C-alpha positions as CSV (number, residue, x, y, z in Angstrom):
1,M,-0.4,0.0,0.2
2,S,1.2,3.7,-0.2
3,T,1.9,5.5,2.6
4,G,3.4,8.5,1.6
5,A,0.7,10.0,3.4
6,H,1.7,8.0,6.8
7,D,5.0,9.0,7.0
8,R,4.9,12.8,6.9
9,A,7.4,14.0,9.5
10,V,5.3,14.3,12.8
11,L,6.9,17.7,15.1
12,V,8.4,16.9,18.7
13,R,8.5,18.8,21.2
14,P,12.5,19.8,22.3
15,G,11.6,19.4,25.9
16,D,11.1,15.4,25.3
17,E,10.9,13.3,22.0
18,G,13.3,15.5,20.3
19,G,15.8,17.2,23.0
20,D,19.2,17.0,23.5
21,P,20.8,13.7,24.9
22,G,23.1,15.0,27.1
23,L,20.9,17.5,28.8
24,R,18.2,14.9,29.4
25,R,20.6,12.4,31.1
26,E,20.9,15.3,33.2
27,T,17.6,14.9,33.9
28,Q,17.5,11.2,34.0
29,Q,20.3,11.5,36.7
30,V,18.5,13.9,39.1
31,R,15.5,11.9,38.8
32,L,17.0,8.7,39.4
33,R,18.6,10.6,42.9
34,E,15.3,11.4,44.1
35,L,13.8,8.2,43.2
36,V,16.3,6.3,45.5
37,R,15.9,9.1,48.4
38,R,11.8,8.4,48.0
39,L,12.3,4.5,48.0
40,L,14.8,4.9,51.6
41,G,12.7,7.0,53.4
42,A,9.7,5.3,52.3
43,D,11.6,2.3,54.2
44,G,10.0,-0.6,52.2
45,V,11.4,-3.4,50.6
46,I,13.4,-2.1,48.0
47,A,14.8,0.5,51.1
48,A,16.3,-2.5,52.7
49,R,17.2,-4.0,49.6
50,L,19.4,-1.0,48.6
51,R,20.8,-0.6,52.1
52,D,21.8,-4.7,52.5
53,A,23.8,-3.6,49.0
54,G,25.4,-1.0,50.9
55,L,23.6,2.1,49.2
56,C,22.3,4.6,52.4
57,D,22.0,8.1,50.7
58,A,20.8,8.8,47.0
59,D,23.8,11.1,46.6
60,D,25.9,8.2,46.5
61,I,24.1,6.5,43.1
62,S,24.5,7.5,39.9
63,L,23.7,6.2,35.8
64,D,26.9,4.3,35.3
65,Q,26.2,2.2,38.5
66,L,22.9,1.5,38.2
67,H,23.3,-2.0,36.5
68,L,25.1,-2.7,40.6
69,L,21.7,-2.3,42.6
70,P,19.2,-4.5,43.4
71,T,16.1,-5.8,41.3
72,V,12.2,-6.3,42.2
73,S,10.8,-9.2,39.9
74,K,7.0,-10.4,39.5
75,Q,7.6,-13.0,42.3
76,D,8.6,-9.8,45.0
77,L,5.2,-8.2,43.6
78,W,3.7,-11.3,44.7
79,D,4.6,-11.9,47.8
80,H,3.8,-8.4,48.9
81,Y,0.4,-8.6,47.7
82,P,-1.8,-6.1,47.4
83,F,0.4,-2.9,47.6
84,G,3.5,-3.9,49.6
85,F,5.4,-1.6,47.4
86,Q,3.2,1.3,47.8
87,V,5.5,4.7,48.9
88,D,2.2,7.1,48.8
89,D,-0.8,7.5,51.0
90,R,-2.3,9.4,48.0
91,I,-3.8,7.1,45.5
92,V,-6.1,8.1,43.4
93,C,-7.1,4.8,41.4
94,V,-5.6,1.1,40.8
95,H,-5.3,-0.3,38.0
96,G,-3.6,-3.9,37.2
97,S,-3.4,-7.7,35.5
98,S,-3.5,-11.1,36.2
99,G,0.3,-11.6,35.8
100,T,1.7,-14.2,33.5
101,G,1.3,-16.7,36.4
102,G,-2.7,-15.9,36.3
103,R,-2.5,-14.1,40.0
104,P,-3.1,-10.8,40.3
105,T,-0.8,-7.8,40.2
106,L,-2.8,-4.4,41.3
107,I,-1.0,-1.2,40.9
108,P,-1.8,1.8,42.9
109,Y,-1.9,5.4,40.9
110,T,-1.6,8.7,42.3
111,A,-2.6,11.8,40.2
112,N,1.1,12.5,39.2
113,D,1.0,8.9,38.1
114,V,-2.3,9.6,35.7
115,N,-0.7,12.6,35.1
116,V,2.7,10.8,33.8
117,W,0.2,8.0,32.1
118,A,-1.2,11.0,29.8
119,E,1.3,12.4,28.5
120,V,4.0,9.6,27.5
121,M,0.1,8.3,25.5
122,A,0.1,11.5,24.2
123,R,3.8,11.5,23.0
124,A,3.0,7.9,21.8
125,L,-0.3,9.1,19.7
126,G,1.3,11.7,18.1
127,G,4.0,10.5,17.5
128,A,2.1,8.2,15.2
129,G,0.2,11.5,13.6
130,V,-2.7,11.4,15.5
131,T,-3.6,14.7,16.1
132,P,-6.8,17.1,17.6
133,K,-8.8,16.2,14.7
134,S,-8.3,12.5,14.8
135,T,-10.7,10.4,15.2
136,V,-9.5,7.3,17.8
137,H,-11.5,4.2,17.9
138,N,-10.1,2.0,20.9
139,A,-10.9,-1.2,21.3
140,Y,-8.7,-1.7,24.0
141,G,-10.0,-3.7,27.2
142,Y,-11.6,-0.5,30.1
143,G,-11.1,-1.8,33.4
144,L,-8.0,-2.7,35.5
145,F,-6.3,-3.6,32.8
146,T,-4.2,-0.3,31.5
147,G,-5.0,-0.4,27.7
148,G,-8.3,1.1,27.4
149,L,-7.6,3.7,29.6
150,G,-4.2,4.0,28.8
151,V,-5.2,5.4,25.3
152,H,-8.3,6.8,26.5
153,H,-6.5,8.9,29.0
154,G,-3.8,9.9,25.9
155,G,-5.9,10.5,23.0
156,L,-8.2,13.5,26.0
157,R,-4.5,14.7,26.6
158,L,-3.8,15.3,22.6
159,G,-7.6,16.7,22.2
160,A,-8.5,13.7,19.8
161,R,-11.6,12.4,19.5
162,V,-11.9,8.9,21.5
163,I,-15.0,6.8,20.9
164,P,-14.6,4.0,24.0
165,L,-15.3,0.8,23.1
166,S,-13.4,-1.9,25.1
167,G,-12.9,-4.7,24.0
168,G,-15.9,-7.5,22.9
169,M,-19.6,-6.7,20.5
170,T,-17.7,-6.8,17.2
171,E,-21.1,-6.3,15.8
172,R,-21.5,-2.5,17.2
173,Q,-18.2,-2.2,17.0
174,V,-18.1,-2.5,12.8
175,R,-21.5,-0.5,12.6
176,L,-19.6,2.1,14.8
177,V,-17.0,2.7,12.0
178,A,-19.4,2.6,8.6
179,D,-21.2,5.5,11.2
180,L,-18.5,7.8,12.5
181,R,-15.3,6.4,10.5
182,P,-12.7,6.6,12.2
183,D,-8.8,7.0,11.3
184,V,-7.2,5.9,14.2
185,L,-7.7,2.4,15.8
186,C,-6.2,0.8,18.6
187,C,-6.7,-2.5,20.3
188,T,-5.2,-6.3,20.5
189,P,-3.1,-7.2,16.7
190,S,-5.3,-10.1,17.0
191,Y,-8.1,-8.2,17.9
192,A,-7.1,-6.3,14.9
193,I,-6.9,-8.8,12.6
194,H,-10.6,-10.1,14.1
195,L,-12.3,-6.2,13.8
196,G,-11.0,-6.7,10.0
197,E,-12.5,-10.0,8.8
198,A,-15.4,-8.9,10.8
199,L,-15.5,-5.9,8.5
200,R,-14.9,-7.6,5.1
201,A,-18.0,-9.8,6.2
202,A,-20.2,-7.0,6.6
203,N,-19.4,-5.2,3.3
204,V,-18.0,-2.1,5.3
205,D,-14.6,-0.6,4.3
206,S,-12.4,0.7,6.8
207,S,-11.4,4.4,8.0
208,F,-8.8,4.2,9.8
209,R,-5.0,5.3,8.1
210,V,-3.1,4.3,11.8
211,G,-3.2,1.6,14.2
212,L,-1.5,1.4,17.4
213,F,-1.3,-2.5,17.7
214,G,0.0,-4.2,21.1
215,A,-0.7,-6.1,25.0
216,E,0.6,-9.2,23.2
217,P,3.6,-9.8,20.8
218,W,3.7,-10.0,17.5
219,T,5.6,-10.3,14.4
220,D,6.5,-8.0,11.0
221,A,4.6,-10.8,9.2
222,M,1.5,-10.1,11.5
223,R,2.1,-6.2,10.8
224,D,1.6,-7.5,6.9
225,K,-1.6,-9.6,7.6
226,I,-3.2,-5.9,9.8
227,E,-2.1,-3.7,7.1
228,D,-3.4,-5.5,4.2
229,L,-6.7,-6.4,5.5
230,L,-7.1,-2.8,6.7
231,G,-5.2,-0.3,5.3
232,V,-3.9,1.3,8.2
233,R,0.0,2.0,8.8
234,A,0.5,-0.5,11.7
235,L,2.4,0.6,14.3
236,D,3.8,-1.1,17.9
237,I,2.8,0.0,21.3
238,Y,4.4,-1.4,24.7
239,G,3.8,-0.9,28.1
240,L,3.3,-3.3,31.8
241,S,0.7,-2.3,34.1
242,E,4.2,-2.1,36.8
243,V,5.4,0.5,35.0
244,I,2.8,2.6,33.7
245,G,0.8,0.6,31.2
246,P,0.7,1.5,27.4
247,G,3.6,4.7,26.6
248,V,6.2,2.7,27.6
249,A,7.5,2.9,24.6
250,C,5.7,3.5,21.3
251,E,6.7,3.4,17.6
252,S,6.4,6.1,15.7
253,L,6.3,7.2,11.6
254,D,10.4,8.1,11.6
255,S,11.3,5.4,14.4
256,G,12.5,2.6,11.6
257,G,10.4,-0.1,13.0
258,M,11.5,0.0,16.6
259,L,10.3,1.9,19.3
260,N,11.1,4.7,20.9
261,V,11.3,4.7,24.7
262,A,9.9,7.2,27.0
263,E,13.1,7.7,28.6
264,D,12.5,10.5,30.4
265,H,10.2,9.0,32.4
266,F,11.3,5.0,32.6
267,L,14.8,4.0,32.1
268,V,15.1,0.8,30.1
269,E,18.1,-1.5,30.9
270,A,18.7,-4.7,28.5
271,V,20.3,-7.7,30.9
272,D,20.8,-12.0,30.3
273,E,19.6,-14.7,32.4
274,D,22.1,-13.8,35.1
275,G,21.2,-9.9,35.5
276,H,24.9,-8.6,33.9
277,P,23.6,-6.0,31.0
278,V,24.0,-7.0,27.5
279,P,25.0,-4.5,24.3
280,D,22.8,-3.0,22.3
281,G,21.6,-5.6,19.8
282,T,21.2,-8.7,21.8
283,P,18.3,-9.7,22.8
284,G,18.0,-9.8,27.0
285,E,15.2,-9.2,29.5
286,L,14.1,-5.7,29.5
287,V,14.1,-3.8,33.2
288,F,12.8,-0.7,34.5
289,T,13.0,2.1,36.7
290,T,10.3,4.3,38.0
291,L,11.6,8.2,37.9
292,T,8.9,9.7,37.8
293,K,6.3,7.4,39.1
294,T,5.2,7.9,43.1
295,G,2.4,6.0,44.2
296,M,4.8,2.7,43.5
297,P,7.8,3.5,41.9
298,L,10.3,0.8,40.9
299,L,13.6,0.6,40.8
300,R,14.9,-2.6,38.3
301,Y,11.8,-4.1,37.8
302,R,12.9,-7.5,35.6
303,S,9.9,-7.0,32.9
304,G,10.1,-10.3,32.1
305,D,10.5,-9.4,28.2
306,V,12.7,-9.9,26.0
307,A,14.1,-7.9,23.4
308,V,16.6,-5.7,21.8
309,L,18.1,-2.4,23.0
310,A,18.8,0.2,19.8
311,G,20.4,4.2,20.3
312,P,18.0,7.1,18.1
313,A,16.6,6.5,15.4
314,P,19.1,7.9,12.3
315,D,17.7,10.7,10.6
316,S,14.6,11.2,13.3
317,A,13.9,14.6,14.7
318,R,13.7,11.9,17.8
319,T,16.8,11.6,20.0
320,L,15.2,8.9,22.5
321,R,16.8,5.1,22.7
322,R,14.6,2.1,21.1
323,V,13.9,-0.6,22.0
324,G,12.6,-3.2,19.3
325,K,10.0,-5.6,18.8
326,P,9.7,-8.0,22.0
327,L,10.4,-11.2,20.9
328,G,8.3,-12.9,23.6
329,R,8.4,-13.6,27.7
330,R,11.4,-15.5,29.1
331,D,8.1,-17.7,31.1
332,D,7.0,-17.9,27.7
333,M,10.4,-19.3,26.2
334,L,9.5,-23.0,25.2
335,V,12.4,-25.5,25.6
336,V,12.4,-28.5,23.5
337,R,14.8,-30.9,22.9
338,G,17.1,-28.5,23.8
339,V,16.2,-25.4,21.6
340,N,14.7,-22.3,22.5
341,V,12.1,-21.1,21.3
342,F,9.5,-18.4,21.5
343,P,6.4,-18.6,19.3
344,S,6.8,-15.4,17.9
345,E,9.2,-16.9,16.0
346,V,7.0,-20.3,15.1
347,E,4.4,-16.7,14.0
348,A,7.1,-15.6,11.7
349,V,6.8,-18.8,9.6
350,V,3.4,-19.4,9.9
351,L,2.1,-16.1,8.6
352,A,4.8,-15.8,5.9
353,D,2.9,-17.8,3.8
354,G,0.1,-16.4,1.8
355,R,-2.4,-19.4,2.2
356,V,-2.6,-19.9,6.3
357,S,-5.3,-17.9,8.2
358,P,-3.4,-15.2,10.8
359,H,-5.3,-17.4,13.3
360,Y,-2.9,-20.1,14.9
361,L,-1.4,-22.1,18.4
362,V,1.7,-23.0,19.0
363,V,1.5,-26.2,22.0
364,D,3.8,-27.4,23.7
365,D,3.0,-30.7,23.9
366,R,4.5,-32.2,27.2
367,R,2.2,-35.6,27.8
368,V,4.9,-38.2,27.1
369,E,7.7,-35.9,29.3
370,K,10.9,-37.7,28.0
371,R,9.8,-36.8,24.4
372,P,8.5,-33.0,24.2
373,E,6.9,-32.2,21.1
374,L,6.4,-28.7,19.6
375,R,3.3,-29.0,17.3
376,V,1.4,-26.3,15.5
377,V,-2.1,-25.7,15.0
378,V,-2.9,-23.4,11.2
379,E,-6.5,-22.6,9.5
380,S,-5.5,-23.0,5.6
381,A,-7.8,-24.5,3.0
382,H,-4.6,-26.4,1.5
383,D,-2.3,-28.6,2.0
384,V,0.8,-26.8,3.7
385,A,1.6,-29.1,6.4
386,D,5.1,-30.1,4.3
387,D,5.4,-26.5,3.5
388,L,5.4,-25.1,7.1
389,E,7.2,-28.1,8.2
390,T,10.3,-27.6,6.3
391,R,10.4,-23.9,6.7
392,L,10.1,-24.6,10.6
393,K,13.0,-26.8,10.9
394,A,15.1,-24.0,9.1
395,R,14.1,-21.1,11.3
396,L,14.3,-23.4,14.2
397,G,16.7,-26.1,13.5
398,L,13.7,-28.2,15.5
399,T,11.3,-30.2,13.7
400,C,8.0,-29.6,14.7
401,A,4.1,-31.2,13.8
402,V,2.4,-29.0,11.9
403,H,-1.5,-29.4,11.8
404,V,-4.1,-28.2,9.4
405,V,-7.5,-27.0,10.6
406,A,-10.6,-25.9,9.0
407,H,-11.4,-21.9,9.2
408,G,-12.9,-21.3,13.1
409,V,-11.6,-24.5,14.7
410,V,-8.2,-22.0,16.6
411,P,-10.2,-20.5,19.3
412,R,-10.5,-16.4,18.4
413,S,-10.2,-13.9,21.5
414,E,-12.6,-10.8,21.8
415,T,-11.5,-9.3,24.4
416,G,-8.3,-9.5,26.3
417,K,-5.1,-11.4,24.9
418,A,-5.2,-13.4,22.3
419,R,-3.8,-16.8,23.1
420,R,-1.1,-17.9,20.8
421,L,0.4,-21.0,23.0
422,A,-0.5,-23.6,24.7
423,R,1.1,-26.0,27.5
424,W,-0.5,-29.8,26.9
425,S,1.0,-32.6,29.7
426,A,-2.6,-34.1,29.8
427,G,-6.3,-34.7,29.2
428,Q,-8.1,-33.3,25.8
429,P,-6.6,-31.6,23.2
430,P,-6.3,-27.9,23.6
431,V,-7.5,-27.6,20.0
432,P,-10.2,-30.4,18.6
433,G,-9.1,-32.9,16.7
434,L,-5.0,-32.4,17.1
């Protein structure tokens, strides 16, 4: 499709996205010490770990020493549920998620935190070319999940018209696309596919010109599917409730396929399994420090998400460091017969085949523990199993069993995140007939 209209340079304000990196680093240094001072004063879990590490004065820490400080994990948040990491009593709302293991994680927000959230989300939308004249079709879920309200806050801050659809009720969403002709779509990438198929089935032309899709890992192959189906420029947005929600990082029209990190508010590192920093361009677990949050600030939070880091995009007005599209979560990485596999690697192969539906499921078959199998269920009207098995083996170095099923067999998700991975150790198969 033609992208000329989508690639217009987007103005940035010199104080944040387009600021001088040296001055920004000075701001980060000041904010890091303020954060450590707040944490030490709160005398909570992080304060105890800092003192155990020999840090008792915030003025003793510098950005260059950040990697030496202790980390915080999801398990720590679970162990001190619900608000063991809260340091400010001026809480105006609570968000959260089910957590990677299904256990709840609740995050208290102050008015300052909501203000920061609105700012970084408005910045993310602006980088996608959204203006006060735009109409934003917001199909992220509203509620405890941060997706819906994060986009809502940012859209209002930017002055755009926001349609708060939330997730599900696709027939109504199709009707409102036809009636209101929104130009911006915000939802999960899997729901973008679902909505696009519903629009085609209803013979309704897409009015979208750009979309911000996140809350689940997705590949460039899925990007191609979405752009073909909806006629949009598909951009990635990243966030996690423990840090702020969506807006931590976002792809812009000029970011070269990576996501700009709002690093005046969030420091990001990439580390290996032992917690040691890895060079730019090397996949590592993302670790975040919230420089400006006040309700539940976190120092070196290990996100579990794996990605690469890089410097600012060449020839971009933005001077922010960037993060690559997340490869997946460390706890979603499969080890099958000694080979490490992220589901996103499977997706890259599956969706590159135009004969295959964008709906698929990776099945980690552990019914025979000594002989684990990786199965991939795809929807297609063609006999694509042999071709996909050959390409998957070339990509992964692992033999996979591809199962071709009819359209509609793989479960869809109208709300929340798509289920791309199933672990099968006993009982009924995750897909009928597997």
